[in-house]
C-alpha positions in Angstrom: 0.3 0.3 0.4 1.1 3.2 -0.6 1.5 5.3 2.1 3.0 9.3 3.4 3.8 9.8 6.9 1.0 12.1 8.5 1.5 15.8 9.3 1.9 16.8 12.9 0.1 20.1 13.6 1.9 20.2 17.6 4.6 20.8 19.7 5.3 19.3 22.6 6.4 21.1 25.7 10.0 20.3 26.2 10.7 22.5 29.0 7.3 21.0 31.5 8.1 17.6 30.2 11.4 17.8 31.8 10.5 19.9 34.7 8.1 17.4 35.5 10.4 14.4 35.5 13.4 16.2 38.0 10.2 17.1 40.7 9.0 12.9 40.8 9.9 11.7 45.0 11.9 9.6 43.8 14.2 11.9 42.2 14.4 14.9 44.8 15.7 11.9 47.6 18.5 11.5 45.8 19.4 15.6 44.9 23.0 16.2 46.3 23.9 19.4 47.1 25.8 20.3 43.5 22.5 18.8 41.7 19.9 21.0 43.3 22.1 24.3 42.5 21.7 23.0 38.7 18.3 22.2 39.4 17.7 25.9 40.9 19.1 26.8 37.6 17.2 25.0 35.5 13.8 25.8 37.1 14.8 29.2 37.1 15.2 29.2 34.3 12.2 27.2 32.6 10.6 29.7 35.1 11.9 32.6 32.7 10.7 30.0 29.4 7.3 29.6 31.2 6.2 33.4 31.4 7.6 34.0 28.1 5.0 31.5 26.5 2.2 32.1 28.3 2.7 35.8 25.7 -0.8 36.2 23.0 0.2 36.1 20.1 -2.1 36.9 16.7 -1.6 34.0 13.8 -2.3 33.6 10.3 -2.2 31.1 7.6 -0.5 32.5 4.3 -1.6 29.2 2.0 -1.6 27.6 -1.8 -3.3 25.1 -3.4 -3.5 23.6 -6.8 -7.3 23.0 -7.4 -6.8 20.7 -10.5 -8.4 21.7 -13.0 -10.8 23.9 -12.0 -13.0 25.1 -15.4 -16.5 26.4 -15.7 -18.8 24.1 -18.1 -18.8 27.2 -21.0 -16.9 26.3 -24.0 -14.3 30.0 -24.9 -13.3 30.3 -28.2 -10.3 31.8 -27.1 -9.3 29.0 -24.7 -8.0 25.3 -25.5 -10.7 24.9 -22.7 -12.3 21.7 -24.8 -9.6 19.4 -23.6 -10.5 19.9 -19.8 -12.0 17.0 -17.6 -15.2 18.1 -16.9 -15.9 19.0 -21.0 -15.0 15.5 -21.9 -17.9 14.6 -19.8 -21.2 13.3 -22.0 -23.4 14.5 -19.3 -23.7 16.3 -15.7 -21.5 19.3 -16.4 -23.3 21.3 -15.1 -23.7 19.2 -11.7 -19.7 18.4 -11.8 -19.0 21.8 -11.5 -21.2 22.8 -7.9 -19.4 19.9 -6.8 -15.7 20.1 -7.4 -16.4 24.4 -6.2 -18.1 22.7 -3.4 -15.3 21.0 -2.8 -12.2 23.0 -3.0 -14.1 25.4 -0.9 -14.8 23.1 1.9 -10.3 22.3 1.6 -10.0 25.9 1.3 -12.0 26.7 4.3 -9.7 23.8 6.3 -6.2 24.9 5.5 -4.0 25.5 8.2 -7.8 26.6 11.2 -6.5 23.5 13.8 -4.3 26.6 14.9 -5.1 29.8 12.8 -8.6 28.9 14.0 -9.9 30.5 10.9 -9.3 29.7 7.1 -6.6 31.6 5.6 -5.6 35.2 5.5 -4.6 34.6 1.7 -3.9 31.8 -0.3 -3.1 31.7 -3.8 -4.1 29.0 -6.8 -3.2 27.6 -9.1 -5.3 26.1 -12.4 -8.2 27.9 -12.4 -9.8 29.2 -16.1 -10.6 32.3 -15.1 -12.3 34.7 -12.7 -15.9 33.5 -12.6 -14.8 29.9 -11.3 -12.9 32.2 -8.5 -16.0 33.8 -7.5 -18.0 31.4 -7.8 -15.5 29.6 -4.5 -15.4 32.8 -2.8 -19.4 32.5 -3.0 -19.7 28.7 -1.5 -21.1 29.0 1.8 -17.7 26.9 2.7 -15.9 30.7 2.3 -18.8 33.2 1.6 -18.4 34.7 5.0 -14.9 35.0 5.1 -15.5 37.8 2.5 -12.3 36.9 0.2 -11.1 39.5 -2.6 -10.0 38.2 -5.1 -6.8 39.3 -8.0 -7.0 37.3 -11.1 -5.3 38.3 -14.5 -5.5 36.4 -17.7 -2.2 34.1 -18.6 -1.3 33.2 -22.3 -1.1 29.4 -21.2 -2.1 27.6 -24.1 -4.5 25.2 -21.2 -6.2 28.1 -20.5 -5.2 28.1 -16.8 -4.0 30.8 -14.8 -2.9 31.7 -11.1 -4.9 33.7 -8.9 -4.6 35.3 -5.1 -8.1 35.0 -2.7 -7.2 36.7 0.5 -9.8 37.5 3.0 -10.7 41.8 3.0 -10.9 42.2 7.0 -7.0 41.2 7.2 -5.1 41.6 4.4 -5.7 45.0 1.7 -3.8 45.0 -1.3 -1.5 47.5 -2.5 -0.5 46.7 -5.9 -0.6 43.5 -8.1 1.2 42.4 -11.7 1.2 40.3 -14.4 4.5 38.8 -15.1 5.3 37.0 -18.2 8.0 34.3 -19.0 8.6 33.8 -22.6 9.6 30.3 -23.2 10.4 29.4 -27.0 9.1 25.4 -28.0 12.4 22.4 -29.5 11.4 24.5 -33.0 11.5 27.7 -32.2 8.1 28.4 -31.6 6.7 30.1 -28.9 6.0 28.5 -25.8 2.8 29.9 -23.8 2.9 29.2 -20.2 1.5 30.5 -17.2 2.5 34.4 -16.0 3.8 35.2 -12.8 1.2 37.0 -9.6 3.0 39.7 -7.9 0.9 40.9 -4.7 2.0 44.1 -2.6 -0.1 45.0 0.5 -1.0 44.8 4.5 -1.3 42.4 6.4 -3.4 43.1 9.9 -1.0 46.5 9.4 2.5 44.8 8.0 3.5 45.2 4.4 4.0 42.2 2.9 3.9 41.3 -1.1 3.1 37.7 -2.0 4.7 36.1 -5.7 1.9 32.9 -7.2 3.8 30.5 -9.5 2.6 27.8 -11.7 5.8 26.7 -13.3 6.2 24.7 -16.8 5.5 20.9 -16.1 7.8 18.3 -16.6 6.1 17.4 -19.8 8.7 15.0 -21.6 10.8 14.8 -18.8 12.2 16.3 -16.1 15.8 16.4 -17.8 13.9 18.1 -20.9 11.7 20.9 -19.3 14.6 21.1 -17.1 15.5 24.1 -19.0 11.7 26.1 -18.9 11.7 26.2 -15.2 15.3 27.6 -14.4 13.5 30.3 -17.0 11.2 30.6 -14.3 13.1 30.2 -11.2 15.1 33.1 -13.3 11.9 35.5 -14.0 10.8 35.1 -10.0 14.7 35.5 -8.6 14.0 38.7 -10.4 11.1 39.6 -8.7 12.5 39.2 -5.2 16.1 41.1 -6.6 14.0 44.3 -7.9 11.9 43.5 -4.3 14.1 44.1 -1.7 16.0 46.5 -3.9 13.3 48.9 -3.1 13.7 47.6 1.0 16.1 45.2 1.5 13.6 43.6 4.6 11.2 43.3 2.9 8.6 40.5 3.3 8.6 38.0 0.8 6.3 34.9 0.5 7.4 33.1 -2.9 4.6 30.2 -3.3 2.9 27.8 -5.8 3.1 24.4 -8.2 7.0 24.3 -9.4 6.4 21.0 -11.2 10.5 21.2 -9.4 11.5 19.5 -5.8 13.1 21.5 -3.3 16.5 19.8 -4.0 16.1 20.9 -7.9 19.0 23.1 -9.6 15.9 26.0 -10.6 15.2 26.7 -6.0 18.5 25.4 -5.0 21.1 26.7 -8.0 18.5 29.2 -9.1 16.1 31.1 -6.3 19.4 29.8 -4.7 16.6 28.3 -1.5 18.4 27.3 1.8 16.3 24.8 4.0 18.9 25.6 7.1 16.4 28.9 9.2 20.0 29.3 10.1 22.1 29.5 7.4 20.1 31.5 5.4 21.7 35.1 5.2 20.9 39.1 4.5 18.7 38.5 1.2 18.7 35.3 1.4 15.6 32.2 1.2 14.5 30.0 3.6 12.4 27.0 2.0 10.7 25.2 4.4 9.2 22.7 2.1 13.0 20.7 2.1 12.5 19.5 5.4 10.0 17.9 4.9 11.0 16.4 1.4 14.2 15.1 3.4 11.2 13.5 5.2 9.4 11.0 2.3 6.7 13.7 2.7 4.9 15.2 -0.8 2.2 16.6 -1.9 1.4 15.1 -5.0 2.2 11.2 -5.9 3.4 9.5 -9.7 4.3 5.4 -10.0 4.4 5.6 -6.1 6.9 8.5 -5.5 5.9 11.0 -4.1 6.7 14.5 -5.1 6.6 17.9 -3.4 6.1 20.9 -6.2 4.2 23.3 -4.0 5.4 24.9 -1.7 6.0 28.5 -0.6 9.8 29.9 0.5 10.1 33.0 3.2 12.4 35.6 2.5 15.2 36.7 5.8 13.0 39.2 7.6 10.3 36.9 8.2 12.8 34.6 10.5 13.7 37.3 12.7 13.1 36.8 16.8 11.9 40.2 17.0 7.9 39.5 16.9 6.4 43.0 17.0 5.5 42.3 12.8 4.8 39.3 11.4 7.1 36.4 11.5 7.1 33.1 10.1 6.5 30.5 13.1 5.7 27.1 10.9 5.2 25.3 7.9 2.7 22.1 7.3 1.3 20.2 4.5 -2.7 19.7 4.3 -3.1 16.0 3.7 -5.9 15.2 6.7 -6.9 12.0 5.7 -10.4 12.9 3.7 -7.9 14.2 0.3 -6.3 10.6 0.6 -7.0 7.9 -2.2 -9.0 5.0 0.2 -8.9 2.4 -2.1 -8.3 1.5 -5.8 -5.1 1.8 -7.9 -3.9 5.2 -6.7 -4.5 3.7 -2.8 -2.8 6.9 -0.8 -2.6 9.0 -3.7 -4.0 12.1 -3.3 -7.7 11.9 -3.8 -8.4 14.1 -7.4 -11.3 15.0 -8.6 -11.1 13.8 -12.1 -10.1 10.0 -13.0 -10.4 7.7 -16.3 -12.4 10.1 -17.8 -14.8 10.7 -14.8 -15.7 12.5 -12.2 -14.5 10.6 -8.5 -16.0 13.4 -5.8 -12.7 13.9 -5.1 -10.6 17.2 -4.6 -7.4 17.8 -6.2 -3.9 15.7 -7.7 -2.2 18.0 -4.7 -2.3 19.0 -1.9 -2.2 21.8 -0.4 0.7 23.6 1.5 0.7 26.4 4.4 3.1 28.4 6.6 2.0 29.7 9.7 3.2 33.4 10.9 2.2 35.4 14.3 3.2 38.5 16.1 2.2 39.2 19.4 -0.1 40.9 20.4 -1.1 44.4 22.1 
């Protein structure tokens, strides 16, 4: 059976655990004077840590989700949308579309909610056909109370899919947005049309942040043959990041998306120059928390009984600082809840996708969402 380890969302209070073990009656009867002095120092230290742990923090979720071919049922003559899975259905397209939207909204409402007690403040999306399908998503009963705003641009992608950003209007105030074209050529020298990269700047609860939403070129034709396309996408992403850092070296940047590469591939390590260890992230550097998950064998999508972690969120160095008077990175996660996993059949253990073998499965996506939590001290 093909399985992925289940992501844990909780941390143990190590100091509390150690303190309690030291204070057992048996231990206390065998304390020598020098040990007692060390113990007193230790307990004084842990008391200070506990006092700090009692501070109150605000927490928000910033997420990304490849929603797997969220297309409407209308044939757009300017797109190749007739090849989308929903348009290939022989009947019941309207009902399938409504259920697909409902399923996507249900997932989004739960991403990171165990910690933040809320749906994502900001979420990047990929594989959406147009603004109308995102509006239907935002207006679904599972999300409508969150009053999500939408930022979307039509891209020249040959499949007719775009990236977009949704944000809770009460939490995030957009300042500017722009779409950035990735110009590629195929083997014959003809234009290879793909997704633009979306850059949005705005205020998250008063903090200026920048979010870049990506969907890099696929591995169609093989990883090696298509590698240069993703490296070109990474180079465009790096230019956007460098431009933001040139204006403000302390800019808080989140670059996210379905990168179609793993955290250890050249596009990430050599072009974006990401680090998987926070201690090694220098000034103007980038931290990729997904690298640690990947080394543990975790992934966001599966193919031929192998996990990949194509869905990633990468953060800039200022988000790693210890001053919590403004929002800082807290932790990351892969939202691989049990209901998102295929329970039986050939693809048991894989993400429970929406479309398979020419039909609708009533599933969700062939990718798990990913997210980060940011925190700041409450006044």
